[in-house]
C-alpha positions in Angstrom: 11.5 13.6 -10.6 9.4 16.2 -8.7 6.1 14.9 -10.1 3.3 16.1 -7.9 -0.2 14.9 -6.9 -3.0 16.7 -5.1 -4.7 14.3 -2.7 -7.0 13.9 0.3 -6.2 11.1 2.7 -9.1 9.0 3.9 -7.8 8.8 7.4 -9.4 10.3 10.5 -7.4 8.7 13.2 -4.7 6.1 13.8 -7.5 3.5 13.9 -7.9 4.0 10.1 -4.3 2.9 9.4 -4.4 -0.4 7.7 -1.1 -2.2 8.3 -0.3 -5.7 7.1 2.7 -7.9 7.4 3.5 -9.3 4.0 5.9 -11.6 2.2 6.7 -10.2 -1.3 8.1 -13.2 -3.2 9.7 -13.2 -6.6 8.0 -15.6 -9.0 9.5 -15.6 -12.4 9.5 -12.0 -13.7 7.0 -10.7 -11.2 6.4 -10.4 -7.5 3.6 -12.0 -5.5 2.2 -10.8 -2.2 1.4 -13.3 0.6 -0.2 -12.3 3.9 2.0 -13.3 6.8 0.3 -15.9 8.9 1.7 -14.9 12.3 2.0 -11.9 14.6 5.6 -10.7 15.5 5.2 -12.4 19.0 4.1 -15.8 17.6 6.5 -18.6 16.7 7.8 -18.7 13.1 6.3 -22.2 12.8 2.9 -20.6 12.3 3.9 -19.2 8.9 5.8 -21.4 6.4 7.5 -18.4 4.8 8.7 -17.1 8.2 10.0 -20.6 9.1 11.8 -20.8 5.7 13.2 -17.3 6.2 14.6 -18.3 9.6 16.5 -21.2 7.9 17.9 -19.2 4.9 18.0 -15.6 6.2 21.8 -15.4 6.3 22.1 -16.0 2.5 18.6 -15.2 1.2 16.5 -12.4 2.7 13.8 -12.6 0.0 11.3 -14.4 2.3 11.6 -12.0 5.2 8.2 -10.3 6.1 7.8 -6.5 5.8 5.3 -4.2 7.4 3.2 -2.3 4.8 0.6 0.4 5.3 -2.2 0.7 2.7 -3.2 4.3 2.5 -6.6 5.1 1.1 -6.6 8.5 -0.6 -8.4 10.5 -3.2 -6.2 11.9 -6.0 -7.5 15.0 -7.7 -7.2 15.6 -11.5 -7.6 19.2 -12.6 -10.6 20.1 -14.8 -9.0 23.3 -16.2 -11.5 25.6 -14.5 -10.1 25.6 -10.9 -12.0 22.4 -9.9 -10.8 18.9 -9.6 -12.2 15.4 -10.2 -11.5 12.8 -7.5 -10.1 9.3 -8.1 -10.0 6.7 -5.4 -6.6 5.1 -5.0 -4.6 3.0 -2.5 -1.0 3.8 -1.8 1.2 1.0 -0.5 4.2 2.2 1.5 6.5 1.1 4.3 4.7 1.2 7.6 7.9 2.0 9.4 8.3 5.2 7.4 4.8 6.4 6.7 2.8 5.4 9.7 4.8 7.8 12.0 4.6 10.6 9.4 0.8 10.3 9.1 0.4 10.1 12.8 2.4 13.3 13.2 0.2 15.0 10.6 -3.0 13.9 12.4 -1.6 15.1 15.7 -1.2 18.5 14.1 -4.2 18.8 11.7 -6.7 16.3 13.1 -8.8 14.3 10.6 -6.7 14.3 7.4 -9.8 13.9 5.2 -10.6 17.5 6.1 -7.5 18.9 4.4 -5.9 18.7 1.0 -2.3 17.7 0.7 0.4 17.5 -2.0 2.7 14.6 -2.6 6.0 15.3 -4.3 8.1 12.5 -5.8 11.8 12.8 -5.3 13.4 10.4 -7.8 12.5 8.5 -10.9 9.3 6.5 -11.2 10.1 2.8 -10.4 13.4 3.6 -8.8 13.8 1.8 -5.4 15.6 4.8 -4.0 12.7 7.2 -4.8 11.1 8.9 -1.8 8.0 11.0 -1.4 7.4 14.2 0.4 4.0 15.0 1.9 3.0 18.7 2.1 -0.1 18.9 4.3 -2.9 21.5 4.3 -2.0 23.3 1.1 -3.6 26.6 0.1 -7.2 26.3 1.3 -8.3 29.2 -0.9 -7.5 27.0 -3.9 -8.0 23.5 -2.5 -11.2 23.1 -0.5 -14.4 21.1 -0.4 -15.8 23.1 -3.3 -12.9 22.6 -5.6 -11.8 19.2 -4.3 -14.9 17.4 -3.2 -14.8 14.9 -0.3 -16.0 12.0 -2.4 -15.0 8.7 -0.9 -17.6 6.5 -2.7 -14.9 4.8 -4.7 -14.0 2.8 -1.6 -17.5 1.5 -1.1 -17.2 -2.3 -0.6 -13.5 -2.2 -1.0 -11.2 -4.2 1.2 -7.4 -4.5 1.1 -7.4 -8.1 2.2 -8.7 -10.3 -0.6 -8.2 -7.6 -3.3 -4.7 -6.2 -2.9 -3.5 -9.0 -0.6 -4.6 -12.6 -1.4 -6.1 -14.7 1.4 -3.5 -17.4 1.1 -3.1 -20.3 3.5 -0.2 -22.3 5.0 -1.0 -25.0 2.4 -0.5 -22.4 -0.4 2.8 -21.4 1.0 4.0 -25.0 1.5 3.0 -25.8 -2.1 5.0 -22.7 -3.3 8.0 -23.7 -1.3 7.8 -27.3 -2.4 7.6 -27.0 -6.1 8.0 -23.3 -6.8 6.2 -21.5 -9.6 5.4 -24.7 -11.5 2.6 -25.4 -9.1 1.7 -22.1 -7.5 -1.5 -21.5 -5.5 -4.7 -20.8 -7.4 -4.7 -17.0 -7.3 -6.9 -16.4 -10.4 -9.6 -14.8 -8.3 -7.1 -12.5 -6.7 -5.5 -11.5 -10.0 -8.9 -10.7 -11.5 -9.7 -8.6 -8.5 -6.4 -6.8 -9.0 -7.4 -5.9 -12.6 -10.7 -4.5 -11.4 -9.1 -2.7 -8.4 -8.6 1.0 -8.6 -5.1 2.2 -9.7 -2.5 1.7 -7.1 0.5 4.1 -7.3 3.3 1.6 -6.5 6.3 0.1 -8.4 6.4 -3.5 -9.5 8.0 -4.3 -6.2 6.8 -1.9 -3.4 9.6 0.3 -2.2 10.3 0.8 1.4 10.3 4.6 1.2 
């Protein structure tokens, strides 16, 4: 509780917000992410998981889609001499909670990559009830471009879709629904990409706050 991180968000405007509709499905002892295949205005028949959710939602809400925002940030680790080393990370959060927060910060401070922020965790790591407080534009005398460099090179060539979210198809979903985990989609490439991906500060199943 109250763990802190010094960060710089890689977000200049609302156009930089990367929001995806996901199905996070339990498969054995872990959860798998599937990209939703429809927009909110399209019929549920376009996405097998949405169609299945429509049938079972009263008793089973596990197939319902959720809106997630994938926040690129640089987390700073202290070097012990007043300077910090940047580490590229992606923070997965509820879009309904964090997109408005980040928009409000941009309305006030402009390009968030120009300021350094602090994230404070309220709750235990891994607890679904844990929330995070963002403190923007912390002491610029201590946290500035000299002490906290604007180095975003860790994101070169990185894409959320295909690395953190697999490019699954309707056939993959139908196979999963038909025979479950005994004949799951071939996601070996995705899982290898996840292992190579930069650290992502999320729980085993992403919390909504």
